[in-house]
C-alpha positions in Angstrom: -100.2 -19.2 42.0 -98.4 -16.1 43.6 -95.4 -16.7 45.5 -95.3 -18.6 48.6 -96.0 -16.8 51.7 -92.9 -16.4 53.9 -92.7 -18.3 57.2 -92.3 -16.3 60.2 -89.0 -16.6 62.3 -90.3 -18.7 65.3 -87.8 -16.3 67.7 -89.9 -13.5 66.7 -86.8 -11.4 65.7 -88.5 -10.6 62.1 -91.8 -8.7 64.0 -91.8 -4.6 63.2 -91.0 -4.1 66.3 -89.3 -6.5 68.5 -89.7 -6.4 72.2 -86.5 -6.3 73.8 -87.0 -9.2 75.7 -87.3 -11.3 72.5 -84.0 -10.1 71.6 -82.4 -10.7 74.7 -83.9 -14.4 74.7 -83.8 -16.9 77.6 -80.0 -17.8 76.9 -76.9 -16.2 76.7 -76.8 -15.0 73.7 -79.3 -12.8 71.3 -81.4 -15.3 68.9 -81.4 -12.1 66.5 -77.5 -11.8 65.8 -76.7 -10.7 62.6 -80.2 -9.2 62.0 -81.8 -5.8 61.9 -84.3 -5.3 64.5 -86.1 -2.5 65.8 -87.3 -2.0 69.6 -88.4 0.3 72.0 -87.7 1.4 75.5 -87.0 3.5 78.1 -83.0 5.1 78.5 -82.2 3.9 81.7 -78.2 4.5 81.6 -76.9 7.3 79.4 -73.3 6.8 78.5 -72.7 8.3 75.4 -69.9 9.7 73.6 -68.0 12.3 75.3 -64.8 14.3 73.4 -63.2 14.8 77.2 -63.5 11.4 78.8 -63.4 7.6 77.5 -67.2 6.3 77.9 -68.8 3.5 76.9 -70.4 5.3 73.5 -74.3 4.0 74.4 -76.8 3.8 76.4 -79.0 1.3 78.0 -82.7 0.7 76.9 -85.5 -0.6 78.7 -89.0 -1.8 78.3 -90.5 -0.4 81.4 -93.5 -2.9 81.1 -91.8 -6.2 80.2 -92.7 -9.9 79.7 -93.2 -11.2 82.9 -90.5 -13.7 82.0 -87.8 -13.9 84.9 -85.7 -15.8 82.2 -85.7 -12.9 80.2 -84.1 -9.4 80.7 -86.0 -6.6 79.7 -82.7 -4.4 78.8 -80.0 -4.2 76.5 -76.9 -1.6 75.7 -78.0 0.4 72.4 -74.2 1.5 70.8 -74.2 4.9 69.5 -70.8 5.5 68.0 -69.3 9.1 68.5 -73.2 10.2 68.8 -74.9 11.6 71.9 -78.7 11.5 70.8 -80.4 10.7 74.1 -80.9 11.7 77.9 -82.1 9.8 80.9 -85.8 9.5 80.7 -86.3 9.2 77.0 -88.4 6.8 75.1 -86.6 5.7 72.4 -87.5 3.9 68.8 -84.2 2.2 67.9 -83.2 0.4 64.7 -79.9 -1.6 64.3 -78.3 -5.0 63.8 -78.1 -7.0 66.9 -75.0 -8.7 68.5 -73.5 -10.1 71.4 -70.3 -7.8 72.4 -68.0 -9.1 75.2 -70.8 -11.6 76.4 -73.4 -8.3 76.3 -76.3 -7.9 73.8 -76.4 -4.9 72.0 -77.9 -3.3 69.2 -75.3 -1.1 66.9 -77.8 1.9 66.5 -78.4 2.8 62.6 -81.8 5.0 63.7 -82.7 6.6 66.5 -85.8 8.5 67.5 -86.6 10.1 70.7 -90.5 9.7 70.7 -91.3 11.3 74.8 -90.1 10.6 78.4 -90.9 7.9 80.4 -89.7 6.0 83.8 -88.8 2.7 85.0 -89.1 0.9 88.5 -85.7 -0.5 89.4 -85.7 -4.5 90.3 -84.1 -5.6 93.3 -81.2 -7.9 93.0 -79.9 -9.4 96.1 -76.7 -11.4 97.3 -75.3 -14.1 97.7 -76.8 -15.3 94.0 -78.0 -19.1 94.0 -76.0 -20.1 90.9 -73.5 -19.1 88.6 -74.8 -17.1 85.6 -78.1 -16.3 87.0 -77.6 -12.3 86.7 -78.3 -12.9 83.0 -81.9 -12.2 83.4 -81.3 -8.7 84.5 -78.7 -7.6 82.0 -79.1 -4.3 80.7 -81.7 -3.1 83.4 -82.2 -0.5 86.1 -81.7 -2.4 89.2 -81.4 -1.9 93.5 -78.9 -3.6 95.6 -81.3 -3.4 98.8 -78.8 -4.3 101.1 -76.1 -3.3 103.3 -73.2 -4.3 101.1 -69.6 -4.3 102.6 -66.2 -3.3 100.7 -64.3 -6.2 99.7 -61.7 -5.0 97.3 -60.5 -1.6 96.1 -57.4 -2.7 94.4 -58.6 -1.0 91.0 -60.1 1.7 92.7 -57.4 4.4 91.8 -56.8 3.1 88.2 -60.3 2.2 87.0 -62.6 3.6 89.4 -64.0 0.3 90.6 -64.8 -1.6 93.7 -65.8 -5.2 94.6 -69.1 -5.2 97.3 -70.4 -8.1 99.2 -73.5 -8.8 101.6 -72.9 -10.2 105.0 -69.2 -8.4 105.7 -66.0 -8.6 104.0 -65.2 -11.9 102.2 -62.2 -14.2 103.3 -59.5 -15.7 101.3 -60.6 -19.1 101.6 -57.4 -20.4 102.8 -57.2 -18.0 105.8 -60.3 -19.5 107.3 -60.2 -23.0 106.0 -57.9 -26.0 105.1 -56.7 -26.2 101.3 -58.6 -28.3 99.1 -62.2 -29.1 99.0 -62.9 -26.9 101.9 -61.2 -23.8 100.4 -62.9 -24.6 96.7 -65.9 -24.9 98.6 -65.6 -21.2 100.0 -64.4 -19.8 97.2 -67.5 -21.0 94.9 -69.6 -19.2 97.7 -67.6 -16.0 97.4 -68.0 -16.0 94.1 -71.7 -15.9 94.2 -71.4 -13.3 96.8 -69.8 -10.3 95.1 -70.1 -7.9 92.6 -68.2 -4.7 90.7 -69.3 -1.4 91.2 -67.9 0.5 88.2 -67.9 4.5 87.4 -68.8 3.7 83.6 -65.3 5.1 82.6 -63.4 3.2 80.3 -60.0 5.1 80.9 -57.4 4.8 83.6 -57.2 7.1 86.5 -53.9 8.3 87.9 -53.1 6.3 90.8 -53.4 8.5 93.9 -54.9 11.1 92.4 -58.1 12.5 94.4 -60.5 14.2 92.0 -63.5 16.1 92.8 -66.9 14.5 91.6 -68.1 14.8 88.1 -68.8 12.9 84.6 -65.0 13.5 83.5 -63.4 12.0 86.6 -63.1 8.7 88.5 -65.7 10.5 91.2 -64.9 7.6 93.7 -61.6 9.3 94.6 -62.8 12.3 96.3 -64.3 9.9 99.0 -61.1 7.4 99.3 -60.5 8.5 102.8 -64.0 7.5 104.1 -63.4 4.0 102.0 -62.2 1.0 103.5 -62.2 -2.6 103.3 -65.0 -4.0 104.8 -66.6 -0.9 105.3 -70.5 -0.4 104.8 -71.7 0.5 101.0 -75.4 1.1 100.0 -76.2 1.3 96.5 -78.9 1.9 94.0 -77.6 1.3 91.0 -77.9 -0.4 87.2 -76.8 -3.8 86.6 -75.7 -3.6 82.9 -74.1 -6.8 82.2 -72.3 -10.0 83.4 -69.3 -10.0 80.5 -68.6 -13.7 80.6 -71.6 -14.0 83.3 -69.3 -15.3 85.8 -70.7 -13.6 89.0 -67.1 -12.3 89.7 -67.4 -10.6 86.7 -70.5 -9.0 87.1 -71.1 -5.2 87.7 -73.5 -2.3 88.0 -72.7 0.9 86.5 -73.1 4.1 89.1 -75.6 6.6 88.1 -75.5 8.4 91.2 -73.2 8.9 94.3 -73.6 6.5 97.1 -76.9 7.0 99.2 -75.1 6.2 102.6 -71.8 6.9 104.1 -69.0 4.3 103.9 -68.4 3.2 107.3 -65.4 1.4 108.6 
């Protein structure tokens, strides 16, 4: 008799081509951690190495069809080191080790092959969310925020190019409007489900108070700072790549475009 047949991995991580949704799994962490996998998808966010700025050094890849399971994401991050290999819309085959990094599922690319071009339809994500952590199924995917969103905070705008937005108006500090204790805690919990960070994707700090012109190499919110007010309206179509620790107040989208509507006080 010959050698016994190998037992297939029940997670599906040993398939010749592993769907992105399988790599993501239906929990907070990938079931393929530590394994070398091959997957395919369309590049929906390109933040690869740029010698002039501090970027994420990778790109987001999404299955344009998906698995139809609302519990699993159809996108993930591909870490590509100091390489610039792809462009938005490329259909890519990637091989590398799967892992979790800062709460985000990723593949560290060992091989990247561009096989053509394709498109992905964005998914609507609305606020407030219903439960903490329920953005996990959208990790790494192209999304649209279809609502009018309001600027709730821009404390990190000058340093990191980040703006916090919410639906229905500016979020109030709980103890400004309700009694301390249980009422304030309840309002804070509701606030946490109704906010998200819009980020410019750059990792470096910008000089506080400097108004840069728009462009890849700068925190390009700055040239609009005179239009950006707490409580102002903001409409965005963006990509939702990750929630680093799955708390709604830390979830973020990385802008692919300039705002699609003016900011109004």
